[in-house]
C-alpha positions as CSV (number, residue, x, y, z in Angstrom):
1,M,43.2,91.7,42.9
2,N,40.6,89.4,41.3
3,K,40.9,88.6,37.6
4,P,38.1,89.7,35.3
5,L,35.2,87.2,35.1
6,R,35.7,85.1,31.9
7,I,32.3,84.8,30.2
8,A,30.8,83.2,27.1
9,I,27.6,84.4,25.6
10,F,25.2,82.2,23.7
11,A,22.8,84.0,21.3
12,S,20.7,83.3,18.2
13,G,19.4,86.6,17.0
14,S,20.0,90.3,16.8
15,G,22.4,90.3,19.8
16,S,21.1,93.4,21.6
17,N,21.8,91.8,24.9
18,F,25.3,90.8,23.7
19,Q,25.8,94.4,22.8
20,A,24.7,95.7,26.2
21,I,27.2,93.3,27.9
22,A,30.0,94.3,25.5
23,D,29.3,98.0,26.0
24,A,29.4,97.5,29.8
25,V,32.7,95.7,29.6
26,Q,34.1,98.4,27.2
27,G,32.9,101.2,29.4
28,G,34.5,99.8,32.5
29,K,31.2,99.1,34.2
30,L,31.6,95.3,34.2
31,D,34.8,93.6,35.3
32,A,34.6,90.8,32.8
33,S,36.0,89.6,29.5
34,I,33.9,88.1,26.8
35,E,35.9,85.1,25.7
36,L,33.5,83.6,23.2
37,L,30.2,84.1,21.4
38,V,28.4,80.8,20.5
39,C,25.7,81.1,17.8
40,D,23.6,78.5,16.1
41,R,22.7,80.8,13.2
42,P,25.9,81.8,11.3
43,Q,24.1,84.7,9.5
44,A,22.6,86.1,12.7
45,P,23.3,89.8,13.4
46,V,24.9,89.0,16.7
47,V,27.8,87.4,14.8
48,Q,28.7,90.8,13.3
49,R,28.3,92.5,16.6
50,A,30.8,90.1,18.2
51,Q,33.3,90.5,15.3
52,E,33.1,94.2,15.6
53,A,33.8,93.9,19.3
54,G,36.8,91.7,18.7
55,V,35.2,88.7,20.4
56,A,36.0,85.2,19.2
57,V,32.9,83.5,17.5
58,H,31.9,79.9,17.2
59,T,29.0,79.3,14.8
60,F,27.4,76.0,13.9
61,R,24.5,74.5,12.1
62,P,22.7,72.0,14.4
63,K,21.4,69.9,11.4
64,E,25.0,69.1,10.5
65,Y,25.5,67.1,13.7
66,P,24.1,63.7,14.6
67,S,22.7,65.0,18.0
68,R,22.5,67.9,20.3
69,E,25.1,66.2,22.5
70,A,27.5,66.1,19.6
71,Y,27.6,69.8,19.0
72,E,27.5,70.6,22.7
73,Q,30.6,68.5,23.3
74,E,32.4,70.5,20.7
75,I,31.2,73.8,22.3
76,L,32.2,72.4,25.8
77,E,35.8,71.8,24.6
78,L,36.0,75.4,23.4
79,L,34.6,76.8,26.7
80,R,37.1,74.8,28.7
81,G,40.0,75.8,26.4
82,K,39.1,79.4,27.0
83,Q,38.7,78.8,30.8
84,V,35.2,80.3,30.8
85,D,33.9,81.0,34.3
86,L,30.3,81.9,33.4
87,V,28.0,81.0,30.5
88,V,25.3,83.7,29.7
89,L,22.3,82.7,27.6
90,A,21.1,85.9,25.9
91,G,18.5,85.0,23.4
92,Y,19.8,81.5,22.7
93,M,17.0,79.5,21.1
94,R,18.3,76.0,21.6
95,I,17.4,73.5,24.3
96,L,20.5,72.5,26.2
97,T,21.4,69.0,27.3
98,D,23.3,67.7,30.3
99,V,26.6,67.9,28.3
100,L,26.7,71.7,28.8
101,V,24.3,72.2,31.7
102,G,26.0,69.6,33.8
103,A,29.5,70.9,33.0
104,Y,28.4,74.5,33.9
105,W,25.9,73.7,36.6
106,G,25.4,76.8,38.8
107,R,27.6,78.8,36.4
108,M,25.1,79.3,33.6
109,I,22.5,82.0,33.6
110,N,19.6,83.0,31.3
111,I,17.5,86.1,30.8
112,H,13.8,85.5,30.1
113,P,11.1,88.1,29.2
114,S,8.6,87.4,32.0
115,L,8.3,87.3,35.7
116,L,9.1,83.6,36.2
117,P,7.7,81.2,37.1
118,S,4.9,82.8,35.0
119,F,5.1,82.3,31.2
120,P,8.2,80.1,30.7
121,G,9.2,79.0,27.2
122,L,8.7,80.6,23.8
123,H,6.6,83.8,23.2
124,A,6.5,84.9,26.8
125,V,5.4,88.4,25.9
126,R,2.6,87.1,23.8
127,Q,1.6,84.7,26.6
128,A,1.3,87.5,29.1
129,L,-0.9,89.5,26.8
130,V,-3.1,86.5,26.0
131,H,-3.6,85.8,29.7
132,G,-4.5,89.4,30.4
133,V,-2.1,90.0,33.2
134,K,-1.6,93.6,34.3
135,V,2.1,93.2,35.2
136,T,5.0,91.4,33.4
137,G,8.7,91.9,33.4
138,I,12.0,90.1,33.1
139,T,14.0,87.5,35.0
140,V,17.6,86.4,35.2
141,H,17.9,82.9,36.6
142,V,20.3,80.0,37.0
143,V,19.9,77.3,34.3
144,D,19.0,74.0,35.8
145,G,18.1,71.9,32.8
146,G,14.4,72.6,33.0
147,L,12.3,75.0,31.0
148,D,13.1,78.4,32.5
149,S,12.9,76.7,35.9
150,G,16.1,77.5,37.7
151,P,16.7,79.6,40.8
152,I,15.9,83.3,40.3
153,L,18.7,85.8,40.7
154,A,16.9,89.0,39.8
155,Q,13.7,90.4,38.4
156,R,12.2,93.6,37.1
157,A,8.5,94.3,36.8
158,L,6.7,96.3,34.1
159,D,3.1,97.4,33.8
160,I,1.1,96.3,30.8
161,V,-0.8,99.3,29.5
162,P,-4.1,99.4,27.6
163,G,-3.4,99.0,23.9
164,D,-0.1,97.2,24.4
165,T,0.8,94.8,21.6
166,E,3.5,92.1,21.5
167,Q,5.7,94.5,19.6
168,S,5.1,97.6,21.9
169,L,5.6,95.5,25.0
170,S,8.7,93.9,23.7
171,E,10.1,97.3,22.8
172,R,9.7,98.4,26.5
173,I,11.1,95.1,27.8
174,H,14.3,95.1,25.8
175,P,15.9,98.2,27.5
176,M,15.2,96.6,30.9
177,E,17.0,93.5,29.8
178,H,19.9,95.6,28.6
179,E,20.3,97.1,32.0
180,L,19.5,94.1,34.2
181,L,21.7,91.4,32.5
182,P,25.0,93.3,32.7
183,H,24.1,94.3,36.3
184,V,23.6,90.7,37.4
185,I,26.9,89.6,35.7
186,S,28.6,92.5,37.4
187,Q,27.2,91.3,40.8
188,I,28.5,87.8,40.1
189,A,31.9,89.2,39.1
190,S,32.2,91.3,42.3
191,G,30.9,88.5,44.5
192,Q,27.7,90.3,45.5
193,I,25.9,87.3,44.0
194,D,27.5,84.0,45.1
195,L,26.9,81.2,42.7
196,E,28.5,78.6,45.0
197,P,25.2,77.6,46.7
198,Y,23.7,76.9,43.2
199,I,26.7,74.9,42.2
200,N,26.2,72.7,45.3
201,L,22.6,72.1,44.3
202,K,23.6,69.8,41.4
203,P,21.7,66.6,41.5
204,K,23.8,63.5,42.2
205,D,21.9,61.4,39.8
206,G,22.0,63.6,36.8
207,I,19.9,66.5,35.5
208,H,16.2,66.3,35.1
209,S,14.6,68.4,32.4
């Protein structure tokens, strides 16, 4: 019998995707254990969500470190200590360096509120509205050190309707995220999604971002 997938979740804000994953684990829909929440904003609501779920929390203030690499090295030691199999970026608003991406190459995923490769980066929902597209959606992808540029694992599409605002569109996108992200993690846990090919894609001369 396979052991539950050991995951760490990185988040910076409200933690609604964290909650969706925790609920899936608690409800027996996801054969995984959340070993750690990493958050760069100690007062963020996601911290309380994790505490209420009994999940270990590591918070930090980036400005207190000399570099991104410094705080990522600290995080990496925690991940290794907890034998984390998969890192899930769920609304984590920090650019990652090779310290973490390299160590978890092919074993780090992110959810993004657009149909990548369209509208990477910040304010993806706003970007879609400004560009006047008729369809947007969400993407779960492997993190490769670029800006929302890694191999795509799953997507869901959503029509933009007349009168949509950034808020109204975001409110319809969030429930889709809450369904898709736990589903993809479950597929990884069960072997339906094999990350080994992505692990083998690691550049031999370092990561380019």
